[in-house]
C-alpha positions as CSV (number, residue, x, y, z in Angstrom):
1,M,-35.0,-215.8,118.3
2,K,-31.5,-214.5,117.6
3,M,-28.4,-216.5,117.0
4,D,-25.1,-214.7,116.7
5,N,-25.4,-212.9,113.4
6,R,-28.6,-214.6,112.4
7,K,-32.3,-214.0,113.1
8,Q,-35.6,-215.7,112.5
9,C,-37.9,-214.5,109.7
10,P,-41.1,-213.3,111.3
11,Y,-43.2,-214.7,108.4
12,C,-41.8,-218.1,107.6
13,A,-39.7,-218.7,110.8
14,E,-36.6,-219.7,108.8
15,I,-33.2,-218.5,110.0
16,V,-31.5,-215.8,107.9
17,D,-28.6,-213.4,108.2
18,N,-29.1,-210.4,110.6
19,K,-28.3,-208.0,107.7
20,A,-31.0,-209.6,105.4
21,I,-33.5,-207.1,104.0
22,V,-35.5,-209.8,102.2
23,C,-36.0,-213.4,103.5
24,K,-34.3,-215.8,101.0
25,Y,-37.0,-218.4,101.8
26,C,-40.3,-216.6,101.6
27,Q,-39.2,-213.4,99.9
28,S,-40.7,-211.2,102.7
29,L,-39.4,-207.8,103.5
30,I,-37.7,-208.2,106.9
31,G,-35.1,-205.5,107.1
32,G,-37.0,-202.3,108.0
33,G,-40.6,-201.7,106.9
34,S,-43.7,-202.9,108.8
35,V,-45.9,-206.0,108.3
36,E,-48.5,-203.8,106.7
37,K,-46.1,-202.5,104.0
38,A,-44.4,-205.9,103.5
39,G,-47.5,-207.8,102.3
40,T,-50.6,-209.6,103.5
41,L,-51.7,-212.9,104.9
42,T,-54.4,-214.8,103.0
43,R,-56.4,-217.8,104.3
44,V,-56.3,-220.8,102.0
45,R,-57.1,-224.5,101.9
46,V,-54.4,-226.7,100.3
47,K,-55.0,-230.3,99.1
48,T,-51.9,-232.5,98.7
49,Y,-51.9,-236.1,97.6
50,E,-52.8,-237.4,101.0
51,K,-54.1,-234.5,103.2
52,I,-55.9,-231.2,103.3
53,Y,-54.5,-228.2,105.2
54,N,-55.8,-224.7,105.9
55,G,-53.7,-221.8,106.9
56,D,-52.4,-218.4,106.0
57,I,-50.1,-217.9,103.1
58,F,-48.0,-214.7,102.9
59,I,-48.4,-212.6,99.8
60,P,-45.3,-210.3,99.6
61,Q,-45.9,-206.7,98.6
62,H,-44.3,-207.2,95.2
63,L,-46.8,-210.0,94.3
64,D,-50.6,-209.5,93.7
65,R,-52.3,-212.8,94.2
66,V,-52.1,-216.2,95.8
67,S,-51.5,-217.7,92.3
68,D,-48.4,-215.5,92.0
69,V,-47.0,-217.2,95.1
70,I,-48.0,-220.7,93.9
71,N,-46.4,-220.1,90.5
72,D,-43.2,-218.4,91.5
73,S,-39.8,-220.2,91.3
74,R,-39.6,-221.4,94.8
75,H,-40.3,-225.1,95.4
76,F,-42.3,-224.8,98.6
77,I,-45.3,-222.7,99.8
78,I,-45.3,-221.7,103.5
79,L,-48.4,-221.8,105.6
80,V,-48.6,-220.2,109.0
81,N,-51.4,-220.8,111.5
82,A,-51.8,-224.1,109.7
83,R,-54.1,-226.9,110.6
84,E,-54.5,-230.4,109.1
85,E,-58.1,-231.3,108.4
86,T,-59.2,-234.8,109.2
87,K,-62.7,-236.4,108.9
88,T,-63.6,-235.6,112.5
89,T,-61.3,-232.8,113.7
90,E,-58.5,-230.3,112.8
91,T,-55.0,-230.7,114.2
92,Q,-53.1,-227.6,114.9
93,I,-49.7,-227.6,113.2
94,G,-48.6,-223.9,113.2
95,F,-45.8,-223.5,110.6
96,L,-45.9,-225.8,107.5
97,A,-43.8,-225.9,104.3
98,I,-45.5,-227.8,101.5
99,N,-43.6,-229.0,98.4
100,K,-45.4,-227.5,95.4
101,S,-45.0,-230.8,93.4
102,I,-47.5,-232.6,95.7
103,I,-50.2,-229.9,95.7
104,E,-53.4,-230.8,93.9
105,W,-55.3,-227.6,94.5
106,V,-55.4,-224.4,96.5
107,R,-58.6,-222.5,97.4
108,L,-59.2,-219.2,99.1
109,I,-61.1,-219.3,102.4
110,G,-63.6,-216.6,103.3
111,T,-63.5,-214.4,100.2
């Protein structure tokens, strides 16, 4: 999705300037480089005050672990391929930004 002199970040879907090299929202490398060089997606479960979600969190190349993303200075974590867990089913959400102040715990899935 392109808009005038803006583009959509392929990792967090936020709109950034066309000339951006690093996304100001998720800190992903978006100007040049490939997905493999920019970082990795890691599957996690996240519990907030009211709900549990599972999805992929992007770990930029300059960070080592999920905890580095959780403890950085940004106020939100971004989940892609997110689903909300309920007692009987999972609801597909897709993209989800969660305020870090309401997170109770984060757990890795499938490691």
